[in-house]
C-alpha positions in Angstrom: 12.8 -26.1 22.9 11.9 -22.9 21.0 12.6 -22.6 17.4 15.3 -20.2 16.3 14.1 -17.0 14.5 16.1 -17.9 11.4 14.5 -21.3 11.3 11.0 -19.7 11.3 11.9 -17.9 8.1 13.8 -20.6 6.2 11.6 -23.6 7.1 8.7 -22.9 4.7 11.1 -22.5 1.8 13.0 -25.7 2.8 9.7 -27.7 3.0 8.8 -26.4 -0.5 12.2 -27.4 -1.9 11.9 -30.9 -0.4 8.5 -31.2 -2.0 9.9 -30.1 -5.3 12.8 -32.5 -5.1 10.5 -35.5 -4.4 8.3 -34.3 -7.2 11.0 -33.8 -9.8 14.0 -36.0 -8.9 14.2 -39.7 -9.3 13.9 -41.1 -5.7 16.0 -38.5 -3.9 17.8 -40.0 -0.9 18.3 -38.4 2.5 21.9 -37.8 1.6 21.0 -36.0 -1.6 18.5 -33.8 0.2 21.1 -33.0 2.8 23.5 -31.9 0.1 20.9 -29.9 -1.8 19.6 -28.0 1.3 22.8 -28.0 3.3 21.1 -29.2 6.5 21.5 -32.2 8.8 20.0 -35.7 8.4 17.8 -35.0 11.5 16.4 -31.8 9.9 15.5 -33.7 6.6 13.8 -36.5 8.5 11.9 -34.1 10.6 10.8 -32.0 7.6 9.6 -35.1 5.8 7.6 -36.1 8.8 6.0 -32.7 8.9 5.1 -32.8 5.3 3.4 -36.2 5.9 1.6 -35.2 9.1 0.6 -31.6 8.6 0.3 -31.4 4.8 -0.9 -34.9 4.1 1.9 -35.5 1.7 1.8 -39.1 0.4 5.6 -39.6 0.8 6.9 -43.2 0.7 10.4 -44.6 0.9 11.5 -47.0 -1.8 14.0 -49.5 -0.3 15.2 -50.7 -3.7 15.9 -47.2 -5.1 16.8 -46.0 -1.6 14.9 -42.8 -2.0 11.6 -41.0 -1.6 8.6 -40.8 -3.9 4.9 -39.8 -4.0 2.5 -42.6 -4.0 0.0 -40.1 -5.5 1.5 -38.4 -8.5 -1.2 -35.7 -8.5 -0.2 -34.4 -5.1 1.6 -31.1 -4.6 2.2 -28.6 -1.8 1.1 -25.0 -2.6 4.1 -22.9 -3.6 3.7 -20.6 -0.6 3.7 -22.1 2.8 3.0 -19.9 5.8 3.0 -20.7 9.5 0.0 -20.0 11.6 1.5 -16.9 13.2 2.5 -15.5 9.7 -1.0 -15.9 8.4 -2.5 -14.4 11.5 -0.2 -11.4 11.1 -1.2 -10.9 7.5 -4.9 -11.3 8.1 -4.6 -8.8 10.9 -3.4 -6.3 8.4 -6.4 -6.9 6.0 -8.8 -4.7 8.0 -6.5 -1.8 7.4 -7.1 -2.3 3.7 -10.6 -0.9 4.1 -9.4 2.3 2.5 -9.7 0.3 -0.8 -13.4 -0.5 -0.2 -14.2 2.2 -2.8 -12.4 0.3 -5.5 -12.6 -3.1 -7.3 -9.6 -4.1 -5.2 -12.0 -4.8 -2.3 -13.0 -8.2 -3.8 -9.3 -9.0 -4.5 -8.4 -8.3 -0.9 -11.1 -10.6 0.3 -9.7 -13.4 -1.9 -6.3 -12.8 -0.4 -7.6 -13.8 3.0 -9.3 -16.9 1.7 -6.1 -17.9 -0.2 -3.9 -17.5 2.9 -6.3 -19.5 5.0 -6.1 -22.4 2.5 -2.3 -22.4 2.7 -2.4 -23.7 6.3 -2.6 -27.4 7.3 -6.0 -28.8 7.9 -5.4 -28.8 11.6 -4.9 -25.1 11.8 -8.0 -22.8 11.8 -7.8 -19.0 11.3 -10.6 -16.9 12.6 -12.4 -14.8 9.9 -11.8 -11.6 11.9 -8.6 -10.3 13.4 -10.1 -10.1 16.9 -13.3 -8.8 18.5 -11.3 -6.6 20.8 -9.9 -4.4 17.9 -11.8 -2.1 15.6 -10.3 -0.2 12.7 -11.8 3.2 12.0 -11.2 4.4 8.4 -11.4 7.9 7.0 -14.4 8.7 4.8 -13.5 8.0 1.2 -15.3 8.7 -2.0 -16.7 5.9 -4.1 -15.0 5.2 -7.4 -17.0 3.5 -10.2 -15.5 0.1 -11.1 -15.4 0.9 -14.8 -13.5 4.2 -14.1 -11.0 2.5 -11.9 -10.3 -0.3 -14.5 -10.2 2.1 -17.4 -7.7 4.5 -15.8 -5.3 1.6 -14.9 -5.6 0.2 -18.4 -5.0 3.6 -20.1 -2.0 4.2 -17.9 -0.4 0.8 -18.5 -1.0 0.9 -22.3 -0.3 4.6 -22.8 -3.7 5.4 -24.3 -5.3 8.8 -24.4 -8.3 9.1 -22.1 -11.5 11.1 -22.8 -13.9 11.5 -19.9 -16.4 13.7 -18.1 -15.0 15.4 -15.0 -16.6 17.4 -12.1 -14.1 19.7 -10.3 -14.4 20.3 -6.6 -16.4 23.5 -7.0 -18.4 22.7 -10.1 -22.0 21.7 -10.2 -21.8 19.8 -13.5 -19.5 17.5 -15.4 -17.3 18.8 -18.3 -15.4 16.9 -21.0 -11.7 16.4 -20.5 -8.8 14.7 -22.3 -5.7 13.3 -20.6 -2.5 11.6 -21.5 -2.1 9.4 -18.3 1.3 8.9 -16.8 1.1 7.8 -13.1 -1.5 6.7 -10.6 -1.3 7.8 -7.0 -3.0 6.7 -3.8 -2.8 9.4 -1.2 -4.5 8.6 2.2 -7.1 6.5 0.6 -7.9 8.8 -2.4 -6.9 7.7 -5.9 -5.5 10.2 -8.4 -4.2 10.1 -12.0 -1.4 12.4 -13.1 -1.1 13.2 -16.8 -0.7 15.8 -19.5 -3.8 17.8 -20.0 -4.1 19.5 -23.5 -6.7 21.8 -22.0 -4.3 23.1 -19.3 -1.3 22.7 -21.5 0.6 21.1 -18.7 0.7 18.1 -16.4 -2.2 18.0 -14.0 -3.7 15.8 -11.4 -7.3 14.5 -11.4 -9.2 12.4 -8.8 -10.8 9.2 -10.0 -13.9 9.7 -7.9 -14.9 12.7 -10.0 -14.6 10.9 -13.4 -17.2 9.1 -15.4 -17.8 8.0 -19.0 -14.2 7.2 -19.7 -13.3 6.3 -23.3 -9.8 5.1 -24.4 -8.5 6.6 -27.6 -5.3 6.4 -29.6 -1.9 5.4 -28.2 0.6 8.1 -27.3 4.3 8.1 -26.8 5.2 9.1 -23.2 7.5 12.1 -22.6 10.8 10.6 -21.3 11.4 13.9 -19.4 8.0 14.2 -17.8 9.3 13.9 -14.3 11.2 17.2 -14.8 7.8 18.8 -15.6 6.0 17.5 -12.6 6.3 19.3 -9.3 4.4 17.6 -6.5 5.0 16.9 -2.8 3.5 13.4 -1.9 3.7 14.3 1.8 1.3 17.2 1.5 -0.2 17.3 -1.9 0.0 15.7 -5.4 -1.2 18.7 -7.3 1.3 19.8 -10.0 2.5 23.2 -8.9 5.3 25.0 -10.7 6.0 27.2 -7.6 9.3 26.6 -6.0 9.3 24.8 -2.6 9.2 27.2 0.4 10.3 26.8 3.9 7.2 26.3 6.1 7.6 27.2 9.8 5.0 26.6 12.4 4.8 26.8 16.2 2.4 24.5 18.1 1.1 25.1 21.6 2.4 22.9 24.4 -1.2 21.5 24.8 -0.5 19.2 21.8 3.3 19.0 21.9 3.3 15.2 22.3 0.9 14.7 19.4 3.2 16.8 17.1 6.5 15.3 18.3 5.5 11.7 17.9 4.7 11.9 14.2 6.6 12.4 11.0 4.7 15.0 9.1 7.1 15.4 6.3 10.2 13.5 5.2 12.5 16.6 5.4 11.0 18.0 8.6 12.8 19.5 11.5 11.0 19.2 14.8 12.0 20.2 18.3 10.4 21.0 21.6 11.2 24.4 23.1 11.9 25.1 26.8 8.4 26.5 27.3 6.8 23.2 26.0 5.9 24.6 22.6 7.0 22.7 19.5 8.7 24.1 16.4 8.1 22.3 13.1 9.6 23.2 9.7 9.7 21.6 6.3 9.9 22.6 2.6 7.0 22.2 0.2 5.4 23.8 -2.8 1.9 22.7 -1.7 1.0 25.9 0.1 -2.8 25.5 -0.4 -2.7 21.9 1.0 -0.5 23.0 3.9 -3.1 25.6 4.7 -5.9 23.1 4.9 -3.7 20.9 7.1 -2.7 23.7 9.5 -6.3 24.8 9.9 -7.2 21.5 11.6 -5.2 22.5 14.6 -7.2 25.7 15.2 -5.8 28.1 17.8 -3.1 25.5 18.8 -0.9 26.5 15.8 0.9 29.7 14.8 2.1 30.2 11.3 5.6 31.7 11.4 6.6 31.5 7.7 6.2 32.1 4.8 4.3 35.4 4.7 2.1 34.1 1.9 0.9 31.2 4.1 0.4 33.6 7.1 -1.8 35.8 4.9 -3.8 32.9 3.6 -4.4 31.5 7.1 -5.5 34.9 8.4 -7.9 35.4 5.5 -9.4 31.9 5.9 -10.0 32.4 9.6 -11.8 35.7 8.8 -14.1 33.9 6.4 -14.9 31.2 9.0 -15.6 33.8 11.6 -18.2 35.5 9.4 -20.2 32.2 9.3 -20.5 31.8 13.0 
């Protein structure tokens, strides 16, 4: 007989509550456990047997006190109990976390797998890899120094002014910067810090991979209205841009219509297939530069319809590329 879906989710918690009852109550009886957990006698007896068999719980029944107790007072069941299928599902996700290989979180993620494996009964073995038939291919990501990663998180949490050396995307050398950090973003595997920059006299975004020599300075009082001064679009770009959102309109060739239709490119998008097989896509964003970079990946399979500014930028970029061929 197969177990009901609801039982799969409630059983680990019920086992934990029984373990806690035996640990903390004075000889809890079957009747008391039934009342506490609102289940049948049969369920309680079955759960106790499972704790004894699969979790090696030293549960004994005291006939005088008519209740259960642990013959080994040092025994306990780990607070989180997961079934084999649940652990297998979680460990299957772990390879997807390779995008954090460029951060100190890599070691933490490896420990997660080890911890989850230890939560299973001794009779259950979880393979160290998801499956040999599946391979995850991650995007190339920049390496972030561990001291940089830790310092940025500490400064953001404690509201401390950061001083550091920074190399912009087109620079050949590092230059000193100062930042009042407010929020950390992870966008497609890249890590960014958003904060107030005295140099730019506005909120700006910096990538952690381009930072070094971070020093934490004095505390600062966060601006309670900072969100009103930050204009980003997490779907396409996290660069603070004071320009108002514009309606982006694109037309994709029928050669890639399925590829465009099956994805959500922006949370406020409108996407439809035309009678000739082409696909119309529109959304609003203030990240025109980032939208340009995204559109260029489709080459001749995309036509920029609006806005005129984006059309001109696309045309100019194509000219520059053509000169290099």
